[in-house]
DSSP file (Angstrom, degrees, kcal/mol; ACC not computed):
  #  RESIDUE AA STRUCTURE BP1 BP2  ACC     N-H-->O    O-->H-N    N-H-->O    O-->H-N    TCO  KAPPA ALPHA  PHI   PSI    X-CA   Y-CA   Z-CA
    1    1 A M              0   0    0      0, 0.0     2,-0.5     0, 0.0    14,-0.1   0.000 360.0 360.0 360.0 142.9    0.0    0.0    0.0
    2    2 A L        +     0   0    0     12,-0.1     2,-0.3     2,-0.0    12,-0.1  -0.958 360.0 178.2-112.9 127.1    1.2    3.5   -0.8
    3    3 A V        -     0   0    0     -2,-0.5     2,-0.3     8,-0.0     0, 0.0  -0.877   7.1-171.6-127.7 161.0    0.1    6.3    1.6
    4    4 A A        -     0   0    0     -2,-0.3     2,-0.8     2,-0.0    -2,-0.0  -0.935  40.6 -81.0-144.5 165.8    0.8   10.0    1.8
    5    5 A C  S    S+     0   0    0     -2,-0.3     2,-0.3     2,-0.1    44,-0.0  -0.608  76.2 119.5 -71.2 110.6    0.2   12.9    4.1
    6    6 A H        -     0   0    0     -2,-0.8    -2,-0.0     2,-0.1     0, 0.0  -0.963  69.0-113.0-162.0 172.6   -3.4   14.0    3.5
    7    7 A N        +     0   0    0     -2,-0.3     2,-0.3     3,-0.0    -2,-0.1   0.216  63.1 133.6-101.2  15.1   -6.7   14.3    5.3
    8    8 A N        -     0   0    0      1,-0.2    -2,-0.1     4,-0.0     0, 0.0  -0.508  44.6-155.2 -68.3 126.2   -8.6   11.6    3.5
    9    9 A R  S    S+     0   0    0     -2,-0.3    -1,-0.2     1,-0.2    -3,-0.0   0.811  85.0  41.3 -74.3 -29.9  -10.4    9.5    6.1
   10   10 A E  S    S-     0   0    0     -3,-0.0    -1,-0.2     2,-0.0    -3,-0.0  -0.876  85.0-143.4-121.6  98.0  -10.6    6.4    3.9
   11   11 A P        -     0   0    0      0, 0.0    -8,-0.0     0, 0.0     3,-0.0  -0.334  14.5-138.9 -61.9 138.1   -7.4    5.8    1.9
   12   12 A K        -     0   0    0      1,-0.1    -4,-0.0    -2,-0.0    -2,-0.0  -0.751  27.3 -97.5 -95.8 144.6   -8.0    4.5   -1.6
   13   13 A P        -     0   0    0      0, 0.0     2,-0.5     0, 0.0    -1,-0.1  -0.302  38.9-147.8 -58.9 144.3   -5.8    1.7   -3.0
   14   14 A V        -     0   0    0    -12,-0.1     2,-0.6    -3,-0.0   -12,-0.1  -0.963   3.5-148.1-119.2 130.5   -3.0    3.0   -5.2
   15   15 A T        -     0   0    0     -2,-0.5     2,-0.3   -14,-0.1     0, 0.0  -0.874  22.3-130.8 -96.5 123.3   -1.6    1.2   -8.2
   16   16 A L        -     0   0    0     -2,-0.6     3,-0.1     1,-0.1     4,-0.0  -0.552  17.9-169.3 -75.2 134.2    2.0    2.0   -8.8
   17   17 A K  S    S+     0   0    0     -2,-0.3     2,-0.3     1,-0.1    -1,-0.1   0.648  71.9  42.5 -94.2 -19.2    2.9    2.9  -12.3
   18   18 A N  S    S-     0   0    0      0, 0.0     2,-0.4     0, 0.0    -1,-0.1  -0.921  84.6-112.9-128.2 152.0    6.7    2.7  -11.8
   19   19 A T        -     0   0    0     -2,-0.3     2,-0.5    -3,-0.1    -2,-0.0  -0.683  29.2-143.3 -81.8 135.5    9.0    0.3  -10.0
   20   20 A V        +     0   0    0     -2,-0.4     2,-0.3    19,-0.0    19,-0.0  -0.865  27.3 168.2-101.2 131.6   10.7    1.8   -7.0
   21   21 A S        -     0   0    0     -2,-0.5     2,-0.2     0, 0.0    -2,-0.0  -0.962  39.2 -91.3-141.1 159.4   14.3    0.7   -6.3
   22   22 A E        -     0   0    0     -2,-0.3     6,-0.0     2,-0.0    17,-0.0  -0.453  39.0-161.1 -71.8 138.9   17.1    1.8   -4.1
   23   23 A K    >   -     0   0    0     -2,-0.2     3,-1.8     1,-0.1    -1,-0.0  -0.837  30.9-110.2-117.6 157.3   19.5    4.3   -5.5
   24   24 A P  T 3  S+     0   0    0      0, 0.0    -1,-0.1     0, 0.0    -2,-0.0   0.807 116.7  53.6 -57.6 -31.4   23.1    5.1   -4.4
   25   25 A E  T 3  S+     0   0    0      2,-0.1     2,-0.1    -3,-0.0    -3,-0.0   0.491  86.0 111.0 -84.6  -1.7   22.1    8.6   -3.0
   26   26 A D  S <  S-     0   0    0     -3,-1.8     2,-0.5     1,-0.1    -4,-0.0  -0.402  70.7-124.8 -72.6 147.6   19.2    7.1   -0.9
   27   27 A V        -     0   0    0     -2,-0.1     2,-0.5     2,-0.0    -2,-0.1  -0.836  32.6-159.0 -89.1 126.3   19.5    7.2    2.9
   28   28 A V        -     0   0    0     -2,-0.5     2,-0.3     2,-0.0    -6,-0.0  -0.927  13.5-176.3-118.5 130.9   19.0    3.6    4.1
   29   29 A F        +     0   0    0     -2,-0.5     2,-0.1     2,-0.1    39,-0.1  -0.900  46.5  18.4-116.3 149.0   17.9    2.4    7.5
   30   30 A G  S    S-     0   0    0     -2,-0.3     2,-0.5    38,-0.2    38,-0.2  -0.409  94.3 -31.2  99.3-167.1   17.6   -1.1    8.7
   31   31 A N    >   -     0   0    0     36,-0.6     3,-1.9    -2,-0.1    -2,-0.1  -0.821  36.7-148.1-101.6 125.0   18.8   -4.6    7.8
   32   32 A K  T 3  S+     0   0    0     -2,-0.5    -1,-0.1     1,-0.3    -2,-0.0   0.741 100.3  59.2 -62.6 -22.2   19.4   -5.5    4.1
   33   33 A A  T 3  S+     0   0    0     34,-0.0    -1,-0.3     2,-0.0    -3,-0.0   0.357  77.7 127.8 -88.1   5.8   18.4   -9.1    4.9
   34   34 A A    <   -     0   0    0     -3,-1.9    33,-0.0     1,-0.1    -4,-0.0  -0.261  67.7-125.0 -62.1 149.8   14.9   -8.0    6.1
   35   35 A P  S    S+     0   0    0      0, 0.0     2,-0.3     0, 0.0    -1,-0.1   0.638  91.3  37.2 -72.9 -13.1   11.9   -9.8    4.5
   36   36 A A        -     0   0    0      2,-0.0     2,-0.4     0, 0.0    -2,-0.1  -0.971  67.4-148.3-138.7 152.9   10.3   -6.5    3.4
   37   37 A T        -     0   0    0     -2,-0.3     2,-0.5     2,-0.0    -5,-0.0  -0.978   8.9-164.1-121.6 134.4   11.5   -3.2    2.1
   38   38 A V        -     0   0    0     -2,-0.4     2,-0.5     2,-0.0    -2,-0.0  -0.979   5.6-156.3-119.2 125.2    9.7    0.1    2.8
   39   39 A F        -     0   0    0     -2,-0.5     2,-0.5     2,-0.0    -2,-0.0  -0.880  11.9-167.7-100.5 129.3   10.5    3.1    0.6
   40   40 A L        -     0   0    0     -2,-0.5     2,-0.6     2,-0.0    -2,-0.0  -0.969  11.7-160.3-120.9 122.9    9.7    6.4    2.3
   41   41 A Y        +     0   0    0     -2,-0.5     2,-0.4     2,-0.0    -2,-0.0  -0.914  25.4 169.9 -97.1 122.8    9.6    9.7    0.5
   42   42 A A        -     0   0    0     -2,-0.6     2,-0.5     8,-0.0    -2,-0.0  -0.993  26.4-145.7-135.9 142.4    9.9   12.5    3.1
   43   43 A S    >   -     0   0    0     -2,-0.4     3,-1.4     1,-0.1     7,-0.2  -0.910  11.1-145.4-106.4 130.9   10.5   16.2    2.8
   44   44 A Y  T 3  S+     0   0    0     -2,-0.5    -1,-0.1     1,-0.3     6,-0.0   0.677 102.7  57.4 -66.7 -15.0   12.6   17.9    5.5
   45   45 A E  T 3  S+     0   0    0      4,-0.0     2,-0.5     5,-0.0    -1,-0.3   0.596  87.2  92.7 -88.2 -12.6   10.3   20.9    5.0
   46   46 A C    <>  -     0   0    0     -3,-1.4     4,-2.5     1,-0.2     5,-0.2  -0.728  64.5-152.4 -90.6 124.1    7.1   19.0    5.8
   47   47 A T  H  > S+     0   0    0     -2,-0.5     4,-1.6     1,-0.2    -1,-0.2   0.896  97.9  48.9 -58.8 -42.7    6.0   19.1    9.5
   48   48 A Y  H  > S+     0   0    0      2,-0.2     4,-0.8     1,-0.2    -1,-0.2   0.884 110.7  49.9 -68.4 -38.6    4.3   15.7    9.2
   49   49 A C  H >> S+     0   0    0      1,-0.2     3,-0.9     2,-0.2     4,-0.7   0.917 109.8  50.8 -65.2 -43.1    7.3   14.1    7.5
   50   50 A R  H >X S+     0   0    0     -4,-2.5     3,-0.9     1,-0.2     4,-0.8   0.852 100.6  64.7 -62.3 -33.4    9.7   15.4   10.2
   51   51 A Y  H ><>S+     0   0    0     -4,-1.6     5,-1.2     1,-0.3     3,-0.6   0.812  90.3  66.4 -60.9 -30.0    7.3   14.0   12.9
   52   52 A F  I <<>S+     0   0    0     -3,-0.9     5,-3.2    -4,-0.8    -1,-0.3   0.897 100.2  49.3 -57.2 -40.0    8.1   10.5   11.6
   53   53 A F  I <<5S+     0   0    0     -3,-0.9    -1,-0.2    -4,-0.7    -2,-0.2   0.690 109.6  60.6 -77.3 -18.1   11.7   10.8   12.8
   54   54 A R  I <<5S-     0   0    0     -4,-0.8    -1,-0.3    -3,-0.6     0, 0.0  -0.852 126.8 -13.3-148.8 112.9   10.6   12.1   16.3
   55   55 A P  I  >5S+     0   0    0      0, 0.0     4,-1.7     0, 0.0     5,-0.2  -0.981 131.0  58.5-101.8  -0.3    8.9   10.2   18.0
   56   56 A D  I  ><S+     0   0    0     -5,-1.2     4,-2.2     1,-0.2    -3,-0.2   0.937 104.6  46.5 -62.4 -53.5    7.8    7.5   15.5
   57   57 A L  H  ><S+     0   0    0     -5,-3.2     4,-2.6     1,-0.2     5,-0.2   0.910 111.6  50.9 -60.5 -44.9   11.2    6.2   14.3
   58   58 A P  H  > S+     0   0    0      0, 0.0     4,-1.9     0, 0.0    -1,-0.2   0.889 110.9  50.9 -59.5 -35.5   12.7    5.9   17.8
   59   59 A G  H  X S+     0   0    0     -4,-1.7     4,-2.0     2,-0.2    -2,-0.2   0.890 109.8  48.9 -67.1 -39.1    9.6    3.9   18.8
   60   60 A I  H  X S+     0   0    0     -4,-2.2     4,-2.0     2,-0.2    -1,-0.2   0.922 110.8  50.5 -65.0 -44.2    9.9    1.6   15.9
   61   61 A K  H  < S+     0   0    0     -4,-2.6    -2,-0.2     1,-0.2    -1,-0.2   0.873 110.3  50.5 -61.2 -37.1   13.6    1.0   16.7
   62   62 A E  H  < S+     0   0    0     -4,-1.9    -1,-0.2    -5,-0.2    -2,-0.2   0.887 112.7  45.4 -68.2 -39.2   12.7    0.2   20.3
   63   63 A E  H  < S+     0   0    0     -4,-2.0    -2,-0.2     1,-0.2    -1,-0.2   0.779 123.7  34.6 -74.9 -27.6   10.0   -2.3   19.3
   64   64 A L  S >< S+     0   0    0     -4,-2.0     3,-1.7    -5,-0.1    -1,-0.2  -0.506  70.1 159.5-124.5  62.0   12.2   -4.0   16.6
   65   65 A P  G >   +     0   0    0      0, 0.0     3,-0.9     0, 0.0    -1,-0.1   0.785  69.8  56.6 -62.6 -30.3   15.7   -3.8   18.1
   66   66 A G  G 3  S+     0   0    0      1,-0.2    -5,-0.1     2,-0.1    -2,-0.0   0.540  97.7  63.8 -79.3  -5.2   17.2   -6.7   16.1
   67   67 A H  G <         0   0    0     -3,-1.7   -36,-0.6    -6,-0.2    -1,-0.2   0.416 360.0 360.0 -98.9   1.4   16.3   -5.0   12.7
   68   68 A W    <         0   0    0     -3,-0.9   -38,-0.2    -4,-0.2    -1,-0.2   0.369 360.0 360.0-115.8 360.0   18.5   -1.9   13.1
């Protein structure tokens, strides 16, 4: 599923038109051997995107300590 910052109460399924892959300039977190990959587009100018890094990401790291 692909989601974005918006106020829609019921997210609609999104069909990807392009394949997303890791690029050399990407910032990568986590374990390369993980069973799933999540690509996150975040803007440093977006308040909601910045919120992911505090407190959300530290909470995820705490819940999944072996994956970082």
